[in-house]
GUVODREN-865947 format. One record per residue (C-alpha): residue in one letter; x, y, z. Coordinates in nm, 2 decimals, always signed. Layout:
<atoms>
<atom "A", <X, Y, Z>>
...
</atoms>
This chain:
<atoms>
<atom "K", <-8.22, -5.79, -0.13>>
<atom "E", <-8.00, -5.72, -0.43>>
<atom "D", <-8.29, -5.78, -0.67>>
<atom "K", <-8.50, -5.54, -0.47>>
<atom "K", <-8.23, -5.27, -0.48>>
<atom "E", <-8.20, -5.31, -0.86>>
<atom "D", <-8.58, -5.29, -0.90>>
<atom "K", <-8.58, -4.96, -0.70>>
<atom "K", <-8.30, -4.82, -0.91>>
<atom "E", <-8.49, -4.90, -1.24>>
<atom "D", <-8.81, -4.74, -1.10>>
<atom "K", <-8.61, -4.42, -1.02>>
<atom "K", <-8.46, -4.42, -1.37>>
<atom "T", <-8.81, -4.47, -1.53>>
<atom "T", <-8.96, -4.19, -1.32>>
<atom "S", <-8.68, -3.96, -1.41>>
<atom "K", <-8.72, -4.04, -1.78>>
<atom "L", <-9.09, -3.97, -1.76>>
<atom "G", <-9.03, -3.64, -1.59>>
<atom "K", <-8.78, -3.54, -1.86>>
<atom "G", <-9.03, -3.64, -2.13>>
<atom "R", <-9.30, -3.42, -1.99>>
<atom "A", <-9.06, -3.13, -1.97>>
<atom "I", <-8.95, -3.18, -2.33>>
<atom "G", <-9.32, -3.20, -2.44>>
<atom "R", <-9.40, -2.87, -2.27>>
<atom "R", <-9.10, -2.70, -2.43>>
<atom "E", <-9.20, -2.84, -2.78>>
<atom "S", <-9.56, -2.72, -2.74>>
<atom "A", <-9.43, -2.38, -2.63>>
<atom "S", <-9.20, -2.37, -2.93>>
<atom "L", <-9.49, -2.47, -3.16>>
<atom "S", <-9.71, -2.20, -3.03>>
<atom "G", <-9.43, -1.95, -3.08>>
<atom "K", <-9.39, -2.05, -3.44>>
<atom "Q", <-9.76, -2.01, -3.51>>
<atom "R", <-9.75, -1.66, -3.37>>
<atom "M", <-9.46, -1.58, -3.58>>
<atom "E", <-9.63, -1.72, -3.89>>
<atom "Q", <-9.94, -1.52, -3.82>>
<atom "E", <-9.74, -1.21, -3.78>>
<atom "R", <-9.55, -1.27, -4.11>>
<atom "Q", <-9.88, -1.32, -4.29>>
<atom "Q", <-10.02, -1.00, -4.15>>
<atom "R", <-9.71, -0.81, -4.26>>
<atom "L", <-9.73, -0.97, -4.61>>
<atom "A", <-10.09, -0.88, -4.64>>
<atom "A", <-10.01, -0.52, -4.55>>
<atom "I", <-9.74, -0.50, -4.82>>
<atom "Q", <-9.89, -0.42, -5.17>>
<atom "K", <-9.81, -0.68, -5.44>>
<atom "S", <-9.67, -0.58, -5.78>>
<atom "P", <-9.84, -0.69, -6.11>>
<atom "L", <-9.57, -0.94, -6.17>>
<atom "E", <-9.62, -1.10, -5.83>>
<atom "E", <-10.00, -1.10, -5.89>>
<atom "E", <-9.95, -1.26, -6.23>>
<atom "E", <-9.71, -1.52, -6.08>>
<atom "E", <-9.96, -1.59, -5.80>>
<atom "Y", <-10.24, -1.63, -6.05>>
<atom "V", <-10.03, -1.88, -6.25>>
<atom "V", <-9.95, -2.08, -5.94>>
<atom "T", <-10.31, -2.07, -5.83>>
<atom "E", <-10.43, -2.19, -6.17>>
<atom "K", <-10.17, -2.46, -6.18>>
<atom "L", <-10.27, -2.58, -5.83>>
<atom "M", <-10.64, -2.57, -5.94>>
<atom "Y", <-10.56, -2.78, -6.25>>
<atom "E", <-10.36, -3.02, -6.04>>
<atom "K", <-10.64, -3.04, -5.79>>
<atom "S", <-10.90, -3.11, -6.06>>
<atom "R", <-10.68, -3.38, -6.21>>
<atom "L", <-10.63, -3.54, -5.88>>
<atom "Q", <-11.01, -3.51, -5.82>>
<atom "R", <-11.08, -3.69, -6.15>>
<atom "K", <-10.82, -3.96, -6.07>>
<atom "I", <-10.98, -4.01, -5.73>>
<atom "D", <-11.33, -4.02, -5.89>>
<atom "K", <-11.21, -4.27, -6.15>>
<atom "T", <-11.04, -4.48, -5.89>>
<atom "I", <-11.36, -4.47, -5.68>>
<atom "S", <-11.58, -4.56, -5.98>>
<atom "T", <-11.34, -4.84, -6.08>>
<atom "F", <-11.35, -4.97, -5.73>>
<atom "D", <-11.73, -4.95, -5.72>>
<atom "D", <-11.76, -5.13, -6.05>>
<atom "A", <-11.52, -5.40, -5.94>>
<atom "L", <-11.70, -5.43, -5.61>>
<atom "D", <-12.04, -5.46, -5.80>>
<atom "E", <-11.89, -5.72, -6.03>>
<atom "L", <-11.76, -5.91, -5.73>>
<atom "R", <-12.10, -5.88, -5.57>>
<atom "R", <-12.27, -6.01, -5.88>>
<atom "E", <-12.02, -6.30, -5.90>>
<atom "K", <-12.08, -6.37, -5.53>>
<atom "F", <-12.46, -6.39, -5.59>>
<atom "K", <-12.41, -6.61, -5.89>>
<atom "L", <-12.17, -6.83, -5.71>>
<atom "E", <-12.41, -6.85, -5.41>>
<atom "G", <-12.69, -6.95, -5.65>>
<atom "D", <-12.47, -7.21, -5.81>>
<atom "L", <-12.38, -7.35, -5.47>>
<atom "K", <-12.74, -7.35, -5.37>>
<atom "M", <-12.83, -7.53, -5.69>>
<atom "A", <-12.55, -7.78, -5.63>>
<atom "D", <-12.68, -7.84, -5.28>>
<atom "M", <-13.03, -7.90, -5.42>>
<atom "K", <-12.90, -8.12, -5.69>>
<atom "L", <-12.69, -8.31, -5.44>>
<atom "L", <-13.00, -8.35, -5.22>>
<atom "L", <-13.20, -8.48, -5.52>>
<atom "L", <-12.92, -8.72, -5.61>>
<atom "Y", <-12.91, -8.84, -5.25>>
<atom "K", <-13.29, -8.91, -5.26>>
<atom "E", <-13.25, -9.10, -5.59>>
<atom "L", <-12.96, -9.29, -5.43>>
<atom "M", <-13.18, -9.39, -5.13>>
<atom "L", <-13.46, -9.49, -5.36>>
<atom "L", <-13.23, -9.69, -5.58>>
<atom "T", <-13.08, -9.85, -5.27>>
<atom "D", <-13.43, -9.97, -5.17>>
<atom "F", <-13.48, -10.12, -5.52>>
<atom "K", <-13.13, -10.27, -5.53>>
<atom "K", <-13.21, -10.60, -5.38>>
<atom "R", <-13.50, -10.67, -5.61>>
<atom "D", <-13.30, -10.55, -5.91>>
<atom "Q", <-13.02, -10.79, -5.82>>
<atom "Q", <-13.27, -11.07, -5.78>>
<atom "L", <-13.43, -11.01, -6.12>>
<atom "T", <-13.09, -10.97, -6.29>>
<atom "K", <-12.97, -11.30, -6.14>>
<atom "K", <-13.29, -11.46, -6.25>>
<atom "L", <-13.24, -11.33, -6.60>>
<atom "E", <-12.88, -11.45, -6.61>>
<atom "D", <-12.98, -11.79, -6.48>>
<atom "R", <-13.24, -11.83, -6.75>>
<atom "G", <-13.00, -11.70, -7.01>>
<atom "A", <-12.74, -11.96, -6.90>>
<atom "E", <-13.00, -12.24, -6.91>>
<atom "K", <-13.11, -12.13, -7.26>>
<atom "K", <-12.74, -12.13, -7.37>>
<atom "D", <-12.68, -12.47, -7.23>>
<atom "I", <-13.00, -12.61, -7.39>>
<atom "M", <-12.90, -12.45, -7.72>>
<atom "E", <-12.56, -12.61, -7.70>>
<atom "K", <-12.72, -12.95, -7.63>>
<atom "I", <-12.96, -12.91, -7.91>>
<atom "Q", <-12.68, -12.82, -8.15>>
<atom "Q", <-12.48, -13.12, -8.04>>
<atom "C", <-12.79, -13.34, -8.09>>
<atom "Q", <-12.85, -13.19, -8.43>>
<atom "E", <-12.49, -13.26, -8.53>>
<atom "K", <-12.52, -13.62, -8.41>>
<atom "L", <-12.84, -13.66, -8.60>>
<atom "G", <-12.67, -13.53, -8.91>>
<atom "E", <-12.39, -13.77, -8.87>>
<atom "K", <-12.63, -14.06, -8.81>>
<atom "K", <-12.83, -13.97, -9.12>>
<atom "V", <-12.51, -13.95, -9.33>>
<atom "E", <-12.41, -14.29, -9.20>>
<atom "I", <-12.76, -14.43, -9.27>>
<atom "E", <-12.74, -14.31, -9.62>>
<atom "R", <-12.40, -14.48, -9.66>>
<atom "L", <-12.54, -14.80, -9.51>>
<atom "L", <-12.84, -14.79, -9.75>>
<atom "M", <-12.60, -14.74, -10.04>>
<atom "R", <-12.41, -15.05, -9.91>>
<atom "E", <-12.73, -15.25, -9.89>>
<atom "K", <-12.82, -15.15, -10.24>>
<atom "Q", <-12.48, -15.26, -10.35>>
<atom "I", <-12.54, -15.60, -10.19>>
<atom "R", <-12.87, -15.63, -10.38>>
<atom "D", <-12.71, -15.53, -10.70>>
<atom "D", <-12.44, -15.80, -10.64>>
<atom "F", <-12.72, -16.05, -10.57>>
<atom "T", <-12.89, -15.96, -10.90>>
<atom "A", <-12.57, -15.99, -11.09>>
<atom "A", <-12.49, -16.33, -10.92>>
<atom "I", <-12.83, -16.49, -11.02>>
<atom "A", <-12.85, -16.33, -11.36>>
<atom "N", <-12.76, -16.65, -11.54>>
<atom "S", <-12.91, -16.90, -11.30>>
<atom "N", <-13.22, -17.11, -11.39>>
<atom "T", <-13.34, -17.11, -11.02>>
<atom "Q", <-13.38, -16.74, -10.96>>
<atom "D", <-13.71, -16.77, -10.77>>
<atom "A", <-13.57, -17.02, -10.52>>
<atom "L", <-13.25, -16.82, -10.48>>
<atom "V", <-13.46, -16.50, -10.42>>
<atom "R", <-13.65, -16.68, -10.15>>
<atom "I", <-13.33, -16.80, -9.99>>
<atom "F", <-13.18, -16.45, -10.01>>
<atom "K", <-13.49, -16.29, -9.85>>
<atom "K", <-13.53, -16.56, -9.59>>
<atom "K", <-13.49, -16.44, -9.23>>
<atom "I", <-13.28, -16.66, -9.01>>
<atom "K", <-13.17, -16.65, -8.65>>
<atom "R", <-12.82, -16.50, -8.63>>
<atom "K", <-12.59, -16.54, -8.33>>
<atom "K", <-12.46, -16.21, -8.19>>
<atom "V", <-12.11, -16.18, -8.04>>
<atom "K", <-12.15, -16.11, -7.67>>
<atom "N", <-11.91, -15.99, -7.40>>
<atom "E", <-11.85, -16.19, -7.08>>
<atom "D", <-12.08, -15.96, -6.88>>
<atom "E", <-12.35, -15.99, -7.14>>
<atom "E", <-12.31, -16.37, -7.13>>
<atom "D", <-12.35, -16.38, -6.75>>
<atom "N", <-12.66, -16.16, -6.78>>
<atom "S", <-12.81, -16.37, -7.06>>
<atom "D", <-12.78, -16.71, -6.88>>
<atom "E", <-13.14, -16.68, -6.75>>
<atom "E", <-13.27, -16.60, -7.10>>
<atom "S", <-13.09, -16.88, -7.27>>
<atom "D", <-13.34, -17.14, -7.16>>
<atom "D", <-13.63, -16.94, -7.31>>
<atom "E", <-13.46, -16.89, -7.63>>
<atom "S", <-13.34, -17.26, -7.67>>
<atom "D", <-13.66, -17.37, -7.84>>
<atom "D", <-13.64, -17.09, -8.09>>
<atom "D", <-13.28, -17.17, -8.16>>
<atom "D", <-13.37, -17.54, -8.21>>
<atom "D", <-13.64, -17.43, -8.46>>
<atom "D", <-13.40, -17.21, -8.64>>
<atom "E", <-13.14, -17.48, -8.65>>
<atom "E", <-13.40, -17.72, -8.80>>
<atom "D", <-13.49, -17.45, -9.06>>
<atom "E", <-13.12, -17.40, -9.14>>
<atom "E", <-13.08, -17.78, -9.17>>
<atom "E", <-13.37, -17.80, -9.40>>
<atom "E", <-13.22, -17.53, -9.63>>
<atom "V", <-13.03, -17.69, -9.91>>
<atom "C", <-12.91, -17.59, -10.25>>
<atom "P", <-13.19, -17.59, -10.51>>
<atom "I", <-13.19, -17.85, -10.78>>
<atom "G", <-13.03, -17.72, -11.09>>
<atom "C", <-12.84, -17.45, -10.92>>
<atom "E", <-12.46, -17.43, -10.91>>
<atom "P", <-12.31, -17.47, -10.56>>
<atom "A", <-12.09, -17.16, -10.61>>
<atom "V", <-12.39, -16.95, -10.69>>
<atom "Y", <-12.58, -17.08, -10.39>>
<atom "Q", <-12.28, -17.02, -10.17>>
<atom "R", <-12.26, -16.67, -10.31>>
<atom "V", <-12.63, -16.60, -10.24>>
<atom "V", <-12.59, -16.73, -9.88>>
<atom "E", <-12.29, -16.49, -9.83>>
<atom "L", <-12.48, -16.20, -9.97>>
<atom "R", <-12.78, -16.29, -9.75>>
<atom "E", <-12.55, -16.28, -9.44>>
<atom "K", <-12.41, -15.95, -9.55>>
<atom "R", <-12.76, -15.82, -9.61>>
<atom "M", <-12.88, -15.92, -9.26>>
<atom "E", <-12.57, -15.77, -9.11>>
<atom "Q", <-12.64, -15.44, -9.29>>
<atom "E", <-13.01, -15.46, -9.17>>
<atom "D", <-12.89, -15.51, -8.81>>
<atom "I", <-12.66, -15.22, -8.84>>
<atom "V", <-12.93, -15.00, -9.00>>
<atom "N", <-13.17, -15.10, -8.72>>
<atom "D", <-12.92, -15.01, -8.46>>
<atom "F", <-12.87, -14.68, -8.62>>
<atom "Q", <-13.24, -14.62, -8.65>>
<atom "K", <-13.28, -14.69, -8.28>>
<atom "S", <-13.00, -14.45, -8.20>>
<atom "I", <-13.16, -14.19, -8.43>>
<atom "E", <-13.49, -14.24, -8.26>>
<atom "V", <-13.32, -14.19, -7.92>>
<atom "L", <-13.16, -13.87, -8.04>>
<atom "R", <-13.49, -13.75, -8.19>>
<atom "K", <-13.66, -13.80, -7.86>>
<atom "E", <-13.38, -13.63, -7.68>>
<atom "N", <-13.41, -13.34, -7.93>>
<atom "E", <-13.78, -13.32, -7.87>>
<atom "V", <-13.73, -13.31, -7.49>>
<atom "L", <-13.47, -13.04, -7.53>>
<atom "S", <-13.70, -12.84, -7.76>>
<atom "K", <-13.98, -12.86, -7.50>>
<atom "K", <-13.73, -12.74, -7.24>>
<atom "E", <-13.62, -12.46, -7.47>>
<atom "K", <-13.98, -12.35, -7.51>>
<atom "T", <-14.03, -12.36, -7.14>>
<atom "I", <-13.72, -12.16, -7.08>>
<atom "D", <-13.82, -11.91, -7.35>>
<atom "T", <-14.15, -11.86, -7.17>>
<atom "Q", <-13.98, -11.81, -6.84>>
<atom "L", <-13.73, -11.58, -7.00>>
<atom "R", <-14.01, -11.37, -7.15>>
<atom "Q", <-14.18, -11.37, -6.81>>
<atom "V", <-13.86, -11.25, -6.64>>
<atom "E", <-13.81, -10.98, -6.90>>
<atom "K", <-14.17, -10.87, -6.85>>
<atom "E", <-14.12, -10.85, -6.47>>
<atom "I", <-13.80, -10.65, -6.53>>
<atom "Q", <-13.99, -10.41, -6.75>>
<atom "V", <-14.27, -10.37, -6.49>>
<atom "F", <-14.00, -10.32, -6.22>>
<atom "Q", <-13.82, -10.06, -6.43>>
<atom "N", <-14.15, -9.87, -6.50>>
<atom "E", <-14.22, -9.88, -6.12>>
<atom "K", <-13.87, -9.75, -6.04>>
<atom "Q", <-13.91, -9.48, -6.30>>
<atom "M", <-14.24, -9.37, -6.16>>
<atom "K", <-14.09, -9.35, -5.81>>
<atom "L", <-13.80, -9.14, -5.95>>
<atom "N", <-14.04, -8.91, -6.14>>
<atom "E", <-14.23, -8.85, -5.81>>
<atom "L", <-13.91, -8.67, -5.67>>
<atom "E", <-13.93, -8.30, -5.68>>
<atom "T", <-13.68, -8.13, -5.91>>
<atom "V", <-13.57, -7.76, -5.88>>
<atom "V", <-13.56, -7.55, -6.20>>
<atom "V", <-13.40, -7.21, -6.19>>
<atom "L", <-13.59, -6.93, -6.36>>
<atom "K", <-13.50, -6.57, -6.38>>
<atom "L", <-13.76, -6.30, -6.29>>
<atom "R", <-13.75, -6.16, -6.65>>
<atom "Q", <-13.85, -6.50, -6.78>>
<atom "I", <-14.17, -6.52, -6.56>>
<atom "Q", <-14.49, -6.34, -6.61>>
<atom "C", <-14.79, -6.41, -6.39>>
<atom "L", <-15.11, -6.44, -6.59>>
<atom "A", <-15.34, -6.49, -6.28>>
<atom "G", <-15.47, -6.23, -6.05>>
<atom "P", <-15.58, -5.86, -6.10>>
<atom "D", <-15.22, -5.73, -6.17>>
<atom "T", <-15.03, -5.94, -6.42>>
<atom "N", <-14.72, -5.73, -6.38>>
<atom "K", <-14.65, -5.84, -6.03>>
<atom "M", <-14.56, -6.18, -5.88>>
<atom "P", <-14.81, -6.30, -5.62>>
<atom "L", <-14.68, -6.39, -5.28>>
<atom "N", <-14.84, -6.74, -5.29>>
<atom "M", <-14.74, -6.94, -5.60>>
<atom "K", <-14.85, -7.29, -5.49>>
<atom "N", <-15.15, -7.30, -5.72>>
<atom "L", <-14.96, -7.17, -6.03>>
<atom "V", <-14.83, -7.38, -6.32>>
<atom "V", <-14.52, -7.29, -6.51>>
<atom "F", <-14.59, -7.29, -6.88>>
<atom "T", <-14.36, -7.20, -7.18>>
<atom "N", <-14.42, -6.89, -7.39>>
<atom "H", <-14.41, -7.10, -7.71>>
<atom "G", <-14.68, -7.33, -7.57>>
<atom "L", <-14.89, -7.03, -7.47>>
<atom "K", <-14.86, -6.89, -7.82>>
<atom "A", <-14.96, -7.23, -7.96>>
<atom "L", <-15.27, -7.24, -7.73>>
<atom "H", <-15.37, -6.89, -7.85>>
<atom "S", <-15.33, -6.99, -8.21>>
<atom "R", <-15.53, -7.31, -8.13>>
<atom "I", <-15.81, -7.09, -8.00>>
<atom "L", <-15.82, -6.90, -8.33>>
<atom "D", <-15.81, -7.23, -8.52>>
<atom "L", <-16.10, -7.37, -8.32>>
<atom "F", <-16.29, -7.05, -8.37>>
<atom "H", <-16.25, -7.08, -8.75>>
<atom "E", <-16.33, -7.46, -8.73>>
<atom "K", <-16.64, -7.38, -8.53>>
<atom "K", <-16.75, -7.12, -8.78>>
<atom "T", <-16.69, -7.37, -9.07>>
<atom "L", <-16.88, -7.64, -8.89>>
<atom "N", <-17.17, -7.41, -8.82>>
<atom "K", <-17.19, -7.32, -9.18>>
<atom "D", <-17.18, -7.69, -9.28>>
<atom "F", <-17.45, -7.76, -9.02>>
<atom "Q", <-17.67, -7.50, -9.17>>
<atom "D", <-17.62, -7.65, -9.52>>
<atom "L", <-17.69, -8.00, -9.39>>
<atom "R", <-18.00, -7.88, -9.21>>
<atom "R", <-18.14, -7.73, -9.52>>
<atom "K", <-18.06, -8.05, -9.71>>
<atom "H", <-18.23, -8.25, -9.43>>
<atom "V", <-18.55, -8.04, -9.47>>
<atom "A", <-18.55, -8.09, -9.84>>
<atom "L", <-18.48, -8.46, -9.81>>
<atom "T", <-18.76, -8.49, -9.55>>
<atom "K", <-19.01, -8.34, -9.80>>
<atom "V", <-18.89, -8.58, -10.07>>
<atom "R", <-18.91, -8.87, -9.83>>
<atom "K", <-19.27, -8.78, -9.75>>
<atom "E", <-19.36, -8.76, -10.12>>
<atom "K", <-19.19, -9.10, -10.18>>
<atom "Q", <-19.37, -9.26, -9.88>>
<atom "T", <-19.70, -9.13, -10.03>>
<atom "D", <-19.60, -9.29, -10.37>>
<atom "V", <-19.50, -9.61, -10.20>>
<atom "Q", <-19.84, -9.63, -10.02>>
<atom "N", <-20.02, -9.57, -10.34>>
<atom "W", <-19.82, -9.84, -10.52>>
<atom "E", <-19.87, -10.08, -10.23>>
<atom "A", <-20.25, -10.03, -10.25>>
<atom "K", <-20.23, -10.10, -10.63>>
<atom "V", <-20.02, -10.41, -10.57>>
<atom "Y", <-20.26, -10.53, -10.31>>
<atom "E", <-20.55, -10.49, -10.55>>
<atom "I", <-20.36, -10.68, -10.82>>
<atom "Q", <-20.27, -10.96, -10.58>>
<atom "L", <-20.64, -10.99, -10.47>>
<atom "L", <-20.74, -11.01, -10.83>>
<atom "K", <-20.47, -11.28, -10.92>>
<atom "F", <-20.42, -11.48, -10.60>>
<atom "G", <-20.71, -11.38, -10.38>>
<atom "Q", <-20.47, -11.29, -10.09>>
<atom "R", <-20.16, -11.09, -10.00>>
<atom "I", <-19.83, -11.25, -10.11>>
<atom "N", <-19.50, -11.17, -9.94>>
<atom "L", <-19.27, -11.09, -10.24>>
<atom "E", <-18.96, -11.06, -10.02>>
<atom "S", <-18.98, -11.43, -9.91>>
<atom "L", <-19.03, -11.53, -10.28>>
<atom "E", <-18.72, -11.34, -10.37>>
<atom "N", <-18.52, -11.49, -10.09>>
<atom "V", <-18.63, -11.84, -10.19>>
<atom "S", <-18.52, -11.78, -10.55>>
<atom "V", <-18.19, -11.63, -10.43>>
<atom "D", <-18.13, -11.93, -10.19>>
<atom "R", <-18.19, -12.17, -10.47>>
<atom "K", <-17.94, -12.00, -10.70>>
<atom "T", <-17.70, -11.98, -10.41>>
<atom "E", <-17.73, -12.35, -10.34>>
<atom "E", <-17.67, -12.42, -10.71>>
<atom "L", <-17.36, -12.20, -10.71>>
<atom "K", <-17.24, -12.37, -10.39>>
<atom "Q", <-17.28, -12.71, -10.54>>
<atom "Q", <-17.09, -12.60, -10.85>>
<atom "L", <-16.82, -12.45, -10.62>>
<atom "R", <-16.78, -12.78, -10.42>>
<atom "A", <-16.76, -12.98, -10.74>>
<atom "E", <-16.49, -12.75, -10.88>>
<atom "E", <-16.30, -12.77, -10.54>>
<atom "S", <-16.31, -13.14, -10.53>>
<atom "K", <-16.20, -13.15, -10.90>>
<atom "W", <-15.91, -12.92, -10.84>>
<atom "E", <-15.82, -13.10, -10.51>>
<atom "A", <-15.80, -13.43, -10.70>>
<atom "E", <-15.59, -13.26, -10.97>>
<atom "L", <-15.36, -13.12, -10.71>>
<atom "K", <-15.32, -13.46, -10.54>>
<atom "R", <-15.25, -13.61, -10.88>>
<atom "W", <-14.98, -13.35, -10.95>>
<atom "D", <-14.84, -13.39, -10.60>>
<atom "Q", <-14.81, -13.77, -10.66>>
<atom "K", <-14.64, -13.70, -10.99>>
<atom "L", <-14.40, -13.47, -10.82>>
<atom "Q", <-14.33, -13.72, -10.55>>
<atom "D", <-14.27, -13.99, -10.81>>
<atom "A", <-14.04, -13.76, -11.00>>
<atom "K", <-13.85, -13.69, -10.68>>
<atom "E", <-13.81, -14.06, -10.61>>
<atom "R", <-13.70, -14.13, -10.96>>
<atom "Q", <-13.46, -13.84, -10.94>>
<atom "S", <-13.32, -13.98, -10.62>>
<atom "S", <-13.28, -14.33, -10.76>>
<atom "I", <-13.12, -14.20, -11.07>>
<atom "T", <-12.89, -13.99, -10.86>>
<atom "Q", <-12.79, -14.29, -10.66>>
<atom "E", <-12.74, -14.50, -10.98>>
<atom "N", <-12.53, -14.23, -11.13>>
<atom "S", <-12.32, -14.21, -10.81>>
<atom "A", <-12.27, -14.58, -10.83>>
<atom "L", <-12.18, -14.56, -11.20>>
<atom "L", <-11.94, -14.28, -11.13>>
<atom "K", <-11.78, -14.48, -10.86>>
<atom "K", <-11.75, -14.78, -11.09>>
<atom "L", <-11.61, -14.55, -11.36>>
<atom "G", <-11.35, -14.43, -11.12>>
<atom "T", <-11.26, -14.78, -11.02>>
<atom "L", <-11.23, -14.88, -11.39>>
<atom "R", <-11.02, -14.58, -11.47>>
<atom "Q", <-10.78, -14.68, -11.18>>
<atom "D", <-10.77, -15.03, -11.32>>
<atom "Q", <-10.70, -14.90, -11.66>>
<atom "Q", <-10.42, -14.68, -11.53>>
<atom "K", <-10.27, -14.98, -11.35>>
<atom "L", <-10.30, -15.19, -11.67>>
<atom "E", <-10.14, -14.91, -11.87>>
<atom "D", <-9.86, -14.89, -11.62>>
<atom "I", <-9.80, -15.27, -11.63>>
<atom "L", <-9.82, -15.26, -12.01>>
<atom "G", <-9.56, -14.98, -12.01>>
<atom "L", <-9.33, -15.17, -11.78>>
<atom "S", <-9.37, -15.48, -12.00>>
<atom "Q", <-9.29, -15.29, -12.31>>
<atom "N", <-8.99, -15.13, -12.15>>
<atom "K", <-8.86, -15.48, -12.04>>
<atom "I", <-8.91, -15.62, -12.39>>
<atom "L", <-8.73, -15.32, -12.54>>
<atom "A", <-8.45, -15.36, -12.29>>
<atom "R", <-8.42, -15.73, -12.37>>
<atom "M", <-8.42, -15.65, -12.74>>
<atom "T", <-8.16, -15.39, -12.72>>
<atom "G", <-7.95, -15.61, -12.48>>
<atom "G", <-7.98, -15.90, -12.73>>
</atoms>
């Protein structure tokens, strides 16, 4: 109840305030209308009063000042409006340009999205080809490393073989030096070159595996033992020389066994190298095939990418339609039109003029050739008439001499063939002669190379001996110096 009483009191206050406000508004409007009437009356009284020249002059100055201020403000307003219009036009242009750039960005984004979808479709195949290429590259790298290792091993084996051959040559030189003063050189040479069965040192496993073969080889061993028992020192030969020859023979056979083992290992490495080379060729073929497949795939992918439509922005001032009745207007339908550059159009126009001049020149040349053709045709007819006349005369002469027609061309061909055959025979003879000469010089060259190799080996051996002798000389000089020092020390001490 108290709240209701307070609400009623507030409503009464509000109504009282509104009533007071209306009353005040009526009084203000009445006061304003009274002021207007007073102002009008004052204006009428002033108009009735005659102004003095000074007042008129002062009023004129004020009026002119106000007119100037009005014109200045009008110019300022016009300038502000023009500046605002220019800024608004610039913003509009910037807006259009920005909208065009945004639209181009959207179209470019759409094109990139299409390219992404297309590349996604090709991604799986691209990865397969890339993996295939990497696998082939890894295989080729592995094969090349193996080939390199095999080549290095072959080089090492060849160097070792050369060293063994030098050792064998040294053994032969020692044998020659050992039998130099012997009276039984032929028998010692036979003993030195004789092949005997040598026992090889075997491991326990090899001995177990060779038990089955021992029975089969027993007969051969018995024969070899009999041969060895039959071998005795030749009559007239010193036992020391004979023993030396047997030792050198044993060394020679050991060297031959080592060389044979090295030859077998070299043959194995050579075969392995050949297998690796064949594998390398196969991998190279597969690698080229993969590269060709990748190239075909890239071309196909590029063709698919080229089929996507691309948007190119052209300004209207850059375009001129050359089709249709009115070339100054753009047609509504431009599907059947082709965009062409102005430079290319000028080049085509200039090409038209060039072709016109070329056609004119060719027509002139054609006319000249036609006149020459007519003249040559007349000359040809005259020559044919002369040929017919000469053929008739030749036929009459052949009838008088031979009684029949003779084919002169066949006679000329026969004579030419005979000469050709003679020249061919001479050519074959010269070729055989020079081939024999070339073979002879090749043989001389080969002999010279062999002599050079043997001389080089001999020089190497001599240099080695020279080095050894110099070392011995140095040692002897050192010993001699020590002896002299000792003798001098004893003499001075005595």
